[in-house]
DOMARKE-706594 format. One line per 8 residues: their letters; for each residue x, y, z of N, C-alpha, C. Coordinates in nm, 4 decimals, always signed. Layout:
BEGIN
a) X:Y:Z:X:Y:Z:X:Y:Z; ...
% end
This chain:
BEGIN
xxxxxxxx) +1.9819:-8.0604:-1.1300:+1.8468:-8.0206:-1.1617:+1.7605:-8.1420:-1.1936; +1.8222:-8.2492:-1.2428:+1.7446:-8.3678:-1.2783:+1.6752:-8.4275:-1.1556; +1.7442:-8.4289:-1.0424:+1.6837:-8.4846:-0.9209:+1.5634:-8.4008:-0.8772; +1.5756:-8.2699:-0.8881:+1.4648:-8.1814:-0.8523:+1.3448:-8.2071:-0.9425; +1.3692:-8.2152:-1.0719:+1.2602:-8.2397:-1.1673:+1.1981:-8.3773:-1.1438; +1.2800:-8.4761:-1.1113:+1.2269:-8.6104:-1.0852:+1.1365:-8.6112:-0.9623; +1.1759:-8.5399:-0.8579:+1.0923:-8.5335:-0.7373:+0.9619:-8.4592:-0.7651; +0.9700:-8.3527:-0.8415:+0.8496:-8.2771:-0.8757:+0.7594:-8.3598:-0.9666
xxxxxxxx) +0.8198:-8.4373:-1.0579:+0.7417:-8.5202:-1.1499:+0.6540:-8.6190:-1.0747; +0.7092:-8.6791:-0.9703:+0.6314:-8.7769:-0.8937:+0.5037:-8.7132:-0.8398; +0.5158:-8.5920:-0.7910:+0.3986:-8.5237:-0.7357:+0.3033:-8.4762:-0.8449; +0.3586:-8.4158:-0.9494:+0.2750:-8.3609:-1.0570:+0.2045:-8.4732:-1.1329; +0.2737:-8.5813:-1.1594:+0.2132:-8.6922:-1.2330:+0.0974:-8.7529:-1.1549; +0.1147:-8.7674:-1.0249:+0.0073:-8.8223:-0.9424:-0.1167:-8.7342:-0.9488; -0.0966:-8.6045:-0.9392:-0.2100:-8.5115:-0.9426:-0.2770:-8.5123:-1.0792; -0.1977:-8.5068:-1.1851:-0.2567:-8.5005:-1.3194:-0.3257:-8.6311:-1.3573
xxxxxxxx) -0.2647:-8.7437:-1.3230:-0.3282:-8.8721:-1.3525:-0.4580:-8.8873:-1.2734; -0.4549:-8.8516:-1.1466:-0.5749:-8.8619:-1.0638:-0.6855:-8.7701:-1.1122; -0.6488:-8.6506:-1.1542:-0.7488:-8.5567:-1.2051:-0.8128:-8.6082:-1.3334; -0.7315:-8.6625:-1.4217:-0.7845:-8.7141:-1.5482:-0.8770:-8.8333:-1.5249; -0.8375:-8.9236:-1.4376:-0.9214:-9.0403:-1.4094:-1.0494:-8.9980:-1.3385; -1.0398:-8.9043:-1.2462:-1.1590:-8.8553:-1.1767:-1.2560:-8.7885:-1.2738; -1.2025:-8.7121:-1.3690:-1.2885:-8.6482:-1.4688:-1.3593:-8.7531:-1.5542; -1.2889:-8.8582:-1.5897:-1.3530:-8.9647:-1.6675:-1.4626:-9.0332:-1.5883
xxxxxxxx) -1.4342:-9.0636:-1.4642:-1.5343:-9.1313:-1.3827:-1.6557:-9.0417:-1.3579; -1.6347:-8.9117:-1.3459:-1.7469:-8.8191:-1.3294:-1.8320:-8.8129:-1.4561; -1.7690:-8.8365:-1.5704:-1.8414:-8.8375:-1.6975:-1.8973:-8.9763:-1.7299; -1.8906:-9.0664:-1.6329:-1.9409:-9.2043:-1.6466:-1.8723:-9.2816:-1.7594; -1.7450:-9.2576:-1.7766:-1.6647:-9.3324:-1.8735:-1.5724:-9.4225:-1.7933; -1.6125:-9.5468:-1.7736:-1.5394:-9.6316:-1.6806:-1.4836:-9.7591:-1.7443; -1.4609:-9.7576:-1.8733:-1.3986:-9.8737:-1.9352:-1.2486:-9.8702:-1.9099; -1.1900:-9.9870:-1.9085:-1.0488:-9.9987:-1.8737:-0.9558:-9.9216:-1.9651
xxxxxxxx) -0.9808:-9.9264:-2.0943:-0.8907:-9.8574:-2.1872:-0.9015:-9.7062:-2.1721; -1.0193:-9.6565:-2.1340:-1.0350:-9.5126:-2.1138:-0.9597:-9.4656:-1.9895; -0.9706:-9.5415:-1.8827:-0.9001:-9.5063:-1.7596:-0.7497:-9.5173:-1.7797; -0.7062:-9.6230:-1.8477:-0.5637:-9.6382:-1.8764:-0.5107:-9.5271:-1.9653; -0.5889:-9.4885:-2.0639:-0.5480:-9.3787:-2.1519:-0.5397:-9.2460:-2.0794; -0.6342:-9.2221:-1.9901:-0.6320:-9.0977:-1.9123:-0.5116:-9.0949:-1.8193; -0.4817:-9.2075:-1.7575:-0.3651:-9.2145:-1.6687:-0.2365:-9.1955:-1.7479; -0.2277:-9.2566:-1.8633:-0.1089:-9.2417:-1.9477:-0.0943:-9.0982:-1.9964
xxxxxxxx) -0.2046:-9.0374:-2.0365:-0.1993:-8.8977:-2.0815:-0.1547:-8.8061:-1.9685; -0.2039:-8.8297:-1.8474:-0.1615:-8.7501:-1.7329:-0.0136:-8.7663:-1.7041; +0.0366:-8.8887:-1.7167:+0.1790:-8.9145:-1.6914:+0.2667:-8.8463:-1.7963; +0.2239:-8.8499:-1.9211:+0.3027:-8.7882:-2.0283:+0.2976:-8.6354:-2.0190; +0.1804:-8.5809:-1.9910:+0.1678:-8.4356:-1.9814:+0.2370:-8.3788:-1.8572; +0.2636:-8.4623:-1.7596:+0.3312:-8.4162:-1.6385:+0.4799:-8.3913:-1.6614; +0.5366:-8.4493:-1.7653:+0.6806:-8.4329:-1.7912:+0.7161:-8.2869:-1.8183; +0.6533:-8.2202:-1.9157:+0.6911:-8.0797:-1.9377:+0.6516:-7.9883:-1.8218
xxxxxxxx) +0.5420:-8.0207:-1.7536:+0.5013:-7.9384:-1.6395:+0.6063:-7.9467:-1.5289; +0.6511:-8.0670:-1.4982:+0.7532:-8.0844:-1.3945:+0.8830:-8.0163:-1.4354; +0.9178:-8.0240:-1.5627:+1.0407:-7.9595:-1.6089:+1.0319:-7.8078:-1.5949; +0.9178:-7.7500:-1.6326:+0.9013:-7.6055:-1.6215:+0.9030:-7.5587:-1.4756; +0.8337:-7.6307:-1.3894:+0.8322:-7.5945:-1.2484:+0.9711:-7.6112:-1.1875; +1.0379:-7.7204:-1.2212:+1.1721:-7.7431:-1.1697:+1.2703:-7.6373:-1.2157; +1.2595:-7.5956:-1.3392:+1.3481:-7.4911:-1.3911:+1.3240:-7.3589:-1.3194; +1.1964:-7.3266:-1.2945:+1.1655:-7.2037:-1.2220:+1.2228:-7.2071:-1.0807
xxxxxxxx) +1.2047:-7.3174:-1.0118:+1.2576:-7.3290:-0.8758:+1.4094:-7.3223:-0.8779; +1.4711:-7.3937:-0.9702:+1.6176:-7.3972:-0.9792:+1.6740:-7.2586:-1.0071; +1.6133:-7.1866:-1.0973:+1.6633:-7.0529:-1.1317:+1.6364:-6.9506:-1.0215; +1.5289:-6.9661:-0.9468:+1.4953:-6.8703:-0.8426:+1.5719:-6.8920:-0.7135; +1.6426:-7.0044:-0.7013:+1.7206:-7.0271:-0.5806:+1.8632:-6.9729:-0.5932; +1.8962:-6.9104:-0.7032:+2.0287:-6.8511:-0.7208:+2.1282:-6.9399:-0.7915; +2.0916:-7.0628:-0.8182:+2.1805:-7.1536:-0.8903:+2.1573:-7.1370:-1.0400; +2.2590:-7.1597:-1.1160:+2.2472:-7.1512:-1.2610:+2.2857:-7.2831:-1.3239
x) +2.2100:-7.3225:-1.4272:+2.2362:-7.4498:-1.4943:+2.3590:-7.4421:-1.5808
% end
């Protein structure tokens, strides 16, 4: 299950980080620490999301942890 979650994390983290940075830029907040903080927050928040999605996929395919 770890490999599945890791693959999902790569995709989810990219989307969440990009969304957070895009939202900042749309709000005209373009300082380096703000963009870095948004990217870091997206990367950290993607961990539980990837785990939840991975668990759902793993359980729905008939395999049990």
